[in-house]
C-alpha positions in Angstrom: 69.9 32.6 -60.8 70.7 34.2 -57.8 69.5 37.6 -56.5 69.9 40.7 -58.3 71.6 43.2 -56.6 69.3 45.4 -55.4 67.5 42.8 -53.3 70.6 41.6 -52.3 71.2 45.3 -50.9 67.7 45.0 -49.5 68.4 41.5 -47.7 71.5 43.3 -46.6 69.8 45.6 -44.5 67.1 43.9 -43.3 69.2 40.7 -41.9 71.5 43.5 -40.3 69.0 45.7 -38.3 66.7 42.3 -37.1 70.7 41.0 -36.4 71.4 44.1 -34.4 68.2 44.2 -32.1 68.9 40.8 -31.3 73.2 41.1 -30.1 74.2 40.4 -26.7 75.9 42.8 -24.6 78.5 44.7 -26.5 81.0 43.4 -23.1 80.2 39.6 -24.0 80.6 39.9 -28.2 84.4 38.4 -27.7 83.1 35.7 -26.5 78.9 35.2 -28.0 78.0 37.1 -31.2 75.5 36.8 -33.7 76.1 37.6 -38.1 74.7 36.5 -41.1 75.6 35.9 -44.2 74.4 35.8 -48.1 75.1 33.9 -50.5 73.7 32.3 -53.4 69.8 32.7 -52.9 70.3 31.7 -49.0 71.1 34.1 -46.3 72.0 31.9 -43.0 72.3 33.7 -39.4 74.7 31.9 -36.6 76.0 32.6 -33.6 79.7 32.8 -33.6 81.5 31.9 -30.6 84.4 30.9 -28.7 85.2 27.1 -28.9 85.2 25.1 -25.2 88.0 23.8 -24.9 89.8 26.5 -27.2 88.8 30.1 -26.7 91.2 31.0 -29.0 89.3 29.5 -31.4 85.6 30.7 -32.3 82.4 28.6 -33.6 80.2 29.2 -36.1 76.8 27.6 -35.1 74.3 27.9 -37.5 71.0 29.5 -36.0 68.6 30.2 -39.2 68.3 30.2 -42.8 66.1 31.3 -45.4 66.6 30.2 -49.5 64.9 32.3 -52.2 62.9 30.2 -54.5 62.5 33.1 -57.8 60.0 31.1 -59.3 57.5 31.0 -56.5 58.6 34.4 -55.2 59.3 33.1 -51.7 61.7 32.4 -49.6 62.4 28.7 -47.9 62.8 28.7 -44.1 65.1 25.3 -42.7 66.9 25.3 -39.0 69.3 22.9 -38.3 68.7 19.8 -36.4 71.4 18.2 -34.3 72.1 15.7 -36.8 73.9 18.7 -37.9 71.8 19.2 -42.2 68.8 21.6 -42.6 65.6 20.9 -42.6 62.5 22.9 -43.7 60.6 24.5 -41.1 57.3 22.1 -40.0 55.2 25.0 -38.9 55.9 27.7 -41.9 58.3 26.3 -44.3 57.8 28.9 -47.0 57.8 32.7 -46.6 56.2 35.1 -48.7 59.3 37.6 -48.0 62.5 38.2 -46.3 60.4 40.2 -43.2 58.4 37.1 -43.2 61.4 34.9 -42.0 62.6 37.2 -40.1 59.3 37.5 -38.4 59.0 33.3 -37.9 63.0 33.6 -36.8 62.2 36.6 -34.0 59.3 34.9 -32.6 61.2 31.4 -32.8 57.5 30.0 -31.6 58.6 26.2 -31.4 62.4 27.0 -30.0 63.9 25.7 -32.6 66.5 28.5 -33.5 67.4 30.3 -30.3 66.5 27.9 -28.4 
């Protein structure tokens, strides 16, 4: 089961505000920027940047992901390791709310999301 329309709109608003605060200055956004997507029960935050060999091509570099577990009413928190697979964020595997997920990503205590 996916998120309800109300939950999607609420998440969209909260994550958009989080992204807006962290975006790079406008003059470099053509080179590097932040974005997010909501698909099914997951929210993914990613970086958009020019490919180093061909600046005309843009790459999406995953930063963080949260997947809603409706039966438990919480969010599972993930980060992408060098093996390009999503792994549970060990210091904080679950978040009670989308706000808590964004707080964990924003603090980035272990440098897993933004380095």
